[in-house]
N, C-alpha and C positions, 0 to 999 in steps of 0.2 A: 740955644741949642734945640733942634727939632727932635722930639721924642716920638718913637713908634714902637709897637710891640716887637719883642724878640723874634716871635714866629714869622713876622713879615720880613725881618732882616735875613733870617736863614732861608726863607722861601726865595728871596731875591738872589741870594748867593747860589742856591740850587739851580734856579732858572738860568742863571748866567753860565754855570758849569755845564748844564745840559746843552744850552745854546752853543757854547764853544766846542763841545763834543760833536754836535750835529754839523757844525761848520768844518771841523777837521775831517769828518767823514766825507763831506761834500767835496773837500779838496782832493781826497784820495780817489773818490769816484770820478772826479774830473780828470785826474791823471790817467786812470783806466780808460776813460772815454777817448782821451787824446791819443793814447798809445794804440788803441784798436783802430781809430779813425786814420791815424797816419799809416799803420800797417796795411790798411785797405786802400792806400793812396787816395784818401778822401772820398771813397766810393760808398761807405756804409752810412746809412741813415739810423734813426733811433731804433726801429725794430731789430735790426741785425746787431747793433751794438748792444742793446738790451739782452739779446739771446746769448751773445758771446760772454757777457759778464755773468749771466745766470749759469752758464755752462761751467764757469770757473768757481761756482759755489757761492756767489754773492747774491743774497736775496734783495731784490730791489724792484720797484714798480717802473713801468715804462714811462709813466707821467713824470716821475722824478728825473729820468734820463732825458726826456724831452725838455724839461725846464732847465736842467743844467747845460744842455747843449745850446739852448737859446742864450743863456748867460755867457757862454764861451764864444758864441758866434760861429758854432761848428754846425754844418749841414752837409748832406750827401750831394753828390753830383746826380741830379734828378734823372731818372729813366722813365719817360712817359710811355705807358703801355699802348700798343697799337690796338685800336678799337674799331677800325673800319669793318663794316660788313655789308654786303650787298646780296639781294635776293635774286639777282639776275640768273636765269637758267643757263646751263652750259650746254651748248649744242654741238660741242666738238667730238663727241663720242668717247672721250677719255674718261675713264672711271675714277671717281673720287672715293676711294676705299675708306679713308679715315673719317670723312664727313664731319670734321671739326673735333673728333675725339682724340685728344693728345695724351690720353692715359695709356699705360702699359703695365702688364703684370710681371714682366721679366725683361732683362737685357736682351738685345738682338731680336725683339719682337717687331718694333716699329721704329724706323729711322726717318728723319726729315732732312732735306738738303736744299741749298739755295746758293746764289752768288751775290756778292755785294761789291761795291766800288770804293776804292781808296786812292786818294790823290797824292801824288809826290811831285816836288818842284822840278826835278830833272826829267823824270820818265813819264810825267803826266798821269793819266788814270791807269790804275792797276786793279787786279781782280782777285777776290778771295771766295773760293768755293768751300763750303763747310758741310759736314754731316754730323748730325746730333742723334744721340739715342734717346728716345722719349721716356724711358724708364728712369734713367739717371740724370738726364739733361747734360750728359757729358759730350763734348765735342770729340768724337772718336776718329775723325778723319778730316783733313783739309788739304787744300792745294792752292798756292798763291802764284799768280803769273802776271805777265804784262799784256796778255791778250785774253779776251773773253771767248773761249772756244769750247767745244764739246769735249776735247781732250782734257781740259782743266776740270770739267764737271766729272768726267770719268776717273781721273787720277785721285780726286778727293774720295770717291767711293772705294777705289782700290785700296787706298791708305786705311780706310775704315775696316776693310775686310782682312787686313794683315794679321790680326790676332784672333780672328774668328774661324774656328775649324769648320763649322757647318753654317752655311748661309741659306740653306734651303728654306723657303717660305718667309724670309724676312720681307716685310712691307716697307718699301722706300718711297717716301712721298716728295714730290717736287711740283713746281709750277710747270706751265706749258711753254716755257721758253725754248727756243731752237736748240739750245745746248742739251736739254733733257728729252727732247723728242727726236733727237738725231739718231741715225742708224747705229753709230758706235756706242752710244749710251745704252740704247735698247739691247743691243747684242751682248754687251757686257753683263747686264742684268740677267739676261737669258742664260748666259754661261754659268753664272753664280746661282741660278734658280731662285732669283729674288722676284717679288711681285711689285709692279710699279703702280703707284697711286698718284693721281694728279689733282692739283688745285683747279677749281673752275676758272675760266679766263676772266681777268679783271677782278679777282677775289683774293688779294694778299692774305685776308684773314684766314683763308683755308690753310695757310702755311705759317700761322702766327708764332709757333714756338721757335722756329729758326729765324724768322723775322725779328723776334724778341732778342735772340742772341746777337744778331748783327747790330740791333739798336743799342744793346749794352756795350758791345765793342766800340761803337762809334762814340757813345756818350761818356764812357768811362776812360777811354784811351785815345782813339784816333782824333776826335775833335779837339783834344788838348795838345796835340802834337803838330808840328810842321815838318813833314818828312822830306829830307834832302833828296833821296832816291829810293829805288826799289829795294836795295839791300838794307838800308836803315829801316824802312817800313817792315820788311820781312822779319828782321830781328825783333822789332817791337811786337808784331803780331804773335810770333812764337812765344815770347815771354808772357804776353797777356793770357794766351790760351793755356800753355803748359804750366807756367809758374803760378798764375793767379786764378783764372777762371775754373779750370778743372780741379786744382788742388787745394785752393783756399777760399774761393768765394762761396759762401753758404747761400742756399736758396730756400725760401719759405715753402715752395711748391714740393720739395722733397724733405720736409720736416727739418729744415735748417741744417741739412748735411751738405757737404761739398759733392759735386758730381763724382769725383773719385770715390768717396765714401759710399755713396749710393750705388755705384757700379760694383764696387768690390763686395758690397753686402750680400750680393746674390750671384757674383760671378763664380 
């Protein structure tokens, strides 16, 4: 029989007990991680999962979250940020009021808008025009159609204006596409007393915030779907914006609030 001090025996038991407790705690954390990850439709990575767990009162390091996620084989649908920037001068005469400053002190101070392409099997290419409030990052208006027209761009802004009593002085920023330089678009902004700011030609970075939203839409939703037709895509886009992006998706740029929470905090 091998003999060893009693203190060593009890020390080993204590270590085993602590180890089992730590393992049980890890299993509970893994369950939390999985629930948050599934609820986000596999869109959240470690930083957002860590924030959600901390918000629920659980103190834990992000490194532990990252390690457990690696063990589980869980990772986010990666969203690469657009980093293109060009110093080419713009000789079009259209003024860039924002000049890359996407900060805002209140809602309805600065809006950005753009159009993106979405493919469907039956109807071919379809088009989504979106309007985002830079204070809250909320998509406050959008319009989806089968044709890329000035009317589509105008309708998105009209929808954004529905719940705004006073649009005087709101800066709305767009690129210099024909939809946004059209007479009907300019006339509508004049009627609403809004100020039009333009990206420089060939400089998508000048409208990076709305470009980022469309990138998120593609990489978290559209690129994982094969839409049968316009109607199916329309329903999917509506659910993504209204049920997920505005109401549930937290953003580090607005202190891990949802766009709805940020919008309502000052509305």
